[in-house]
N, C-alpha and C positions, 0 to 999 in steps of 0.2 A: 660455607666457605672455610670458617675457622682461621687460625693463624697458619701461615704458609710455610716459611722456612725458619721461623724464629726458633723452633725446637731443635734445629740442627746446629745452633750457635751457642758459644759460651757467653757468659755475661758480658765479657769485654767485647766480644764480636758483635753482640746485639746492640751494645751502646754505640759502637762504631757505625753500625748500619743505620741506626736511628739518626745519628749525627749527619750522615750523608744525605738521607732522603728528606729529613725535616728541614734541612738547610735550603732545599730547592723548592719547597712548597709555595711560598708567596710568589716567586717569580714564575713558577709553572702555572699557577692559577691565572695570573695576569696575562701571560702569553696565550693560554688556551682560550680565555674569554675574548681577547683581541682577535685571535684567528677565527673563532666561530662567528663573531659579529662582522668581520670583514667578508666572509663568504656567505653568511646567512643573515642579512640585515633584518629579517623578520624578528629576530630576538631583540632588536632595538626599538621595535614598534609595538610593544605589549600595551594592551588597553587598560588593564587594571593597575592603578598606581601602586598597589601593594606588591605588585610583581616587578617593580622597577629594578631591584637587585637580584631578580630571580636567577639569571644566568650565572652570575658570580657565586651566589650561594650554592647553586647546584654543582658547579665545577669544583668548588672548594670541598663540598661534602663528598664528592666522588673521590677526590685525591686523599683527603684525610680519612675517609672511611676505609680506603685501601690500606693506608699506613697503620690504622688502628688494628685492622685484621692481621696485617703482616707482623705486627709487633705483639700480637696477642692481647690486645686491650681494647677498650671502647665498647660500642653497642653490639648487641647480638645481631646475627645475620638477619633475623626476621624483622627487627626494627629498622635496619638499614634498607632492606628491600621495600619495606612499607613506605619509607621516605621517598624512594624513587618511583613507587607506584603513584604517590601523590604528585610527583613531578610530571608524570604522564598525564594525569588528570588536568593539571594546570595548563600544560601545553595544548591539550585538546580544547580546553575552554577558551584559550587565546587564539585558536584557529591554526595552530602549528601542526602540520601533518606528521604522520609517523615517519615518512621519508626524510623530512627536515630534521626531526628529532634524531634519527639514526645517523644522519650525516654529521650533526653536531657532536655526537658521541665519537664518531670516527676521527673527527678533527681533534677533539680533546684528547683522545687516546694517543694520537700521533704526537701531539705536543708533549704529553706526559712521558711517553717512551723516549722521545728525543732528550728531554731534560734529564731523566734518570740515567740514560746512557752516557751523556756528557759528564754527569756527576761521577759515574763509575770510572770513566777515563781519567778524570782529574784526581780521583782517589783510588788507585788500583789496589791499595792494601791498607785502608785506614783501620787503625787499632786491630790489626790482625784479621780483618774480614777478608776471606778469600775472594778473589775476583769472580770465580765461578758462582759464588753465592749471589753477588750483585747481579750477575747475568740472569740467574734464576728469578730474581725479583722482577726484572724487566719482563721476562716471559710470563710471570704470574699476573702482571697488569692486564694482559689480554683476556685471560680467563675471568678475572674479576669484572672487567668492563662488560664482558658478554652477559654476565649474570645481572649486572645493573641495567643493561639495555633491555633485557627480557622483562625486568620489573617495570621499566618505563612503558614498554609495549602493553603490559597488562593494565597500567593506568589509563593509557589511551583507549583500550578496549572497554574498560569500565565506564569511562566518561561517555564514549559513543553509545554504549548500551543504555546508559542513564538518559542521554539526550534523546535517543529514539523512543524510550519509554515515556519521557516527559512530553515529547512532541505528539506521540500517539494519544496520550491523555488529553492534551490541549485540543487536538482535533476532534476527539470524541465529545468534549464539552462544546465545541463549536457546532458539531452536527446536532446535538441535543437542542441548542438554541435556534438553529436554522429551521428545524422542523416543528417548533412549537407553533400553535395556531396564531399567536400574536407575538412575534419575535420583537425584541428590543433592539432598535437600530444601533444605538450606542454600544450596547453589549456585544452585538455581532461584530462591530468594527474592532473592538478591543480583542475579542477572542480570535478573530481572523489574523490580526497582527501577531498575537502570541503564538498562533499555530503556523505562522509563515505561509499563509494562504491569501494571496491577493484577491480582494473582493471583485468578482466579475460583474458585468452588467446584467447578465442573465445566467440561469442555471436550470438544471432539471434533476429531479429525484429518480432513482432507479430502485424499484422494489425487488428484493431477492428472495427466492424460495430457499428454505433451509437446505444446506448441503447434506447429501446423503451420509448416513452414519458411517464413520470409518474412512471417509474420503477427505481430500483436501478441498479448500474453498473453491478451486477452479477459477479464481479471479486473477486477471492480469491487467488491472486498470492503469492508466497513465499516472505519473506522480502527482499531478494536480487534482486528482479525483479523491474526494474524502470517502473513506471506507468506514461504514457504521456497522461492523460485525458485533459490536457490543450490545446492540439492541435486540429485544425479543423478536422483532420482525426486522431483520437486517436490511440495510439499504446502502446506496451510494449517492453522493452528491456530485454532479458533473458540471463543472463550470463551462460556460460558452459552448453548449452542446450543438449549436448550429454553425459554429465556425468552420472554416475550410478543412475538410477532411475529418472533422471531429466525429461525424456520425459513423463513418466506416471504422474509425479507431475504437469507438465505444462498442460497436457491435462485435468487433473482433475480440475485444477484451472480455466479453461476456459469453463467448461461444460455448464455454463448458459449464454454464450455470443457467438454470431456469430463472428468467428475470423479465421485468416489464419496465419500460422507460416512460416516465411521466411527461406531461407537457412542459415546454420551455416557459419559464416565468421569471419575473424579477426575483432577486434573492429573497425578498420579503414574502414571496408567495410559495416557498418550497413546501410548506405543509400541505397546500392544495395539490401541488405536483405529486407529492408522495401518496396522498390519499387516492388520486386517480390511478397512479401506478399500481397501488395495491389492489384496487378494484379490477384493473386489467389482469393482474396476476391471477386473480381468482376465476377468470373466465374458463369455461371448459376447453380443454385442449382439442377436443374433437372438432370444434368450430373455428379453430385458428388456422391460418395458412400453414401448409406443410413446409418442411425444410429447416426447421429449428431456428435458432437465433432468438434474441429477446423480443418480447411483444412490444410494439409501439402503441402506446395507449390511445393516441389521437386517431389511429386508424380503426379503432373499435368503440368509438364513443357511443353509438346507438345502443350496443349491447350493455355498455357500462351504465348508461342512463337507465335502462330497463331494470338492471340489477339493484338500483337504488331503492326501488319501490316494488317489491314482488307482488303485492296486492293489486297495484295499478297495472302491472304486467298481466296478471290473471284476467283483469277486466278487458284489457286490450285483446288478449287471445280469444276470450269468450265472445267478444263483440265482432272481431274482424274475421277470425278463422272458423267461426261456427259452421259455415257450409261444408268445410273440409273435415273438421273434427267430428261432426255429427252425421257423416254420410254413411255410416255403417260399414266402413271398410276395415280391413285388418291393419295392424300397426305398421307393417312394412309397406303396405299400399299407401297409407297416409304419408309416411315419411318419403316415399318415392315421389309422390305428387308435390309434397312440400319442397323437396330439393329442386324439382323441376320448376316450381313457381318462383323460388328464390333466383334461380339462374335466369329465368325469363325476365324477371324484373331488372336484373343486372345487365342483360344483353338486349334490352329493347324488344323482347318477344320475337327475335330473329331465330327461327328454328335451326338453321345451320350453325349459328354461333353457340346456341344452347346445346346442341348435339355434340359439338366439339368439346365444350366445357365438361359435359357429363359423360363423354366417351360412349355415346350410343348413336344409333342411326337417326337421321333427321326425320324419317317417317315415324319413328317411335315418339319423337318429341311432338310431332303434329297430332298424333293420337292422344297424347296426354293433354295437350292444349285444348283439345275438344272436351276432354273430361273436366278440366278446370273451367272452361267456358260454361258448361252445364251447371257446375256447382256455384260459380260466382256471378254468372250473368254479366250484365253491363259493368258491374263494379270492377271487373278484372282489368279493364282498360280505362277506368275513370282516373284522369290525372290527379284529381283532388283526393283520391283514396290511395294512390300509389305509395306514398310515404308510409302511411299507417299499415298498409298491407305488407310492405317490405320489412318494417320493424317487427310486425307480428310474426311473420314466418321465420325471420332470423332468431327472434327470441324463443320461439317454440323449438326450433332445431337445436338451439344452444342448451336448452334445459332438459331435453329428452335424449335418451340414449339411442344409438342407431338400432335398427331392427335386427332380425335374426341374421346368421351368417350368410344366408342365401340372398340377402338384400342387395349385396354388391353385384351378384350375377344377374339380378333382375333389373338393374338400373337401365 
């Protein structure tokens, strides 16, 4: 900014100008503060006691800063603008919005211009100062206040960025505590309060697959969802996942990301929810329902349970599926019969329903059922064996790749 018109004046004119403007400073500050407080009572309700005289100090610094620059004295521009960046920070910390701040500056500028204009009218030619010079001073007030307002805006932006960063850090610390195997209830309560996250009655963890390199996260979660992208295995914490409409909202927010939703649990059980979600996320995609969207872990608990103990799963397959696996058929024939068996178990061995599910003729299903009957005998329809048979065939299909490309045409 620098000095504005002082270089155009003689020493006598400069002294006269200083006499005009300095004479009205106290009255201008008082009137500006009163006008701002009358229209914006927010400035009278500041929380921090240290900010009690914040408005009067800011207005006085605004006016005296302008006079110092006008008269070629006082603080450098950088120091002045730094002061007003700090003003923006204080306003943001006190909850005063940018709109309120800008309105306050417009009110103060209006009062200052009115006061200087009146002073010019009362002293049309004090000590030889041309009236046109006094008019120039009034014009320069606007440019100066614009620069000050920009600095205040920067302060607001700095404070908001810092607040966002602080909140993100506090929420990351809260997530870390929530997913520990034995969370500390008192610490969770404190961290939740600091993170502005109301503790819900229930919650669920969502395991996220890493985003593809060079792409955005693909996440659009509601504001109350905690986002744990700082973890090696990223996750979300979803409060009240079974509330009205919450399921659809969460599903929609995850549509662009591979994810698995863990079971709903009390907040203290989120480590378990996340563990189950991560196990679900690891399930082979070939055995999950088509159509995309996140995996709902509780819909795949049998496969998840079998993944917890691979050796036990091997024993189950060897014991239950031995008639099929040791029948001397090709890989695609075994898989075709395994898919048929799975569908039969899911549709009560009704050939028409199985045929519709597998998109083949009902007669084809009847033929395959005869093959399965030969292989498994009475065990095929034994109610006491059905659960084990269903678990075994699903586990085998999940852990083995589909057959050759002709497999689909032979279904």
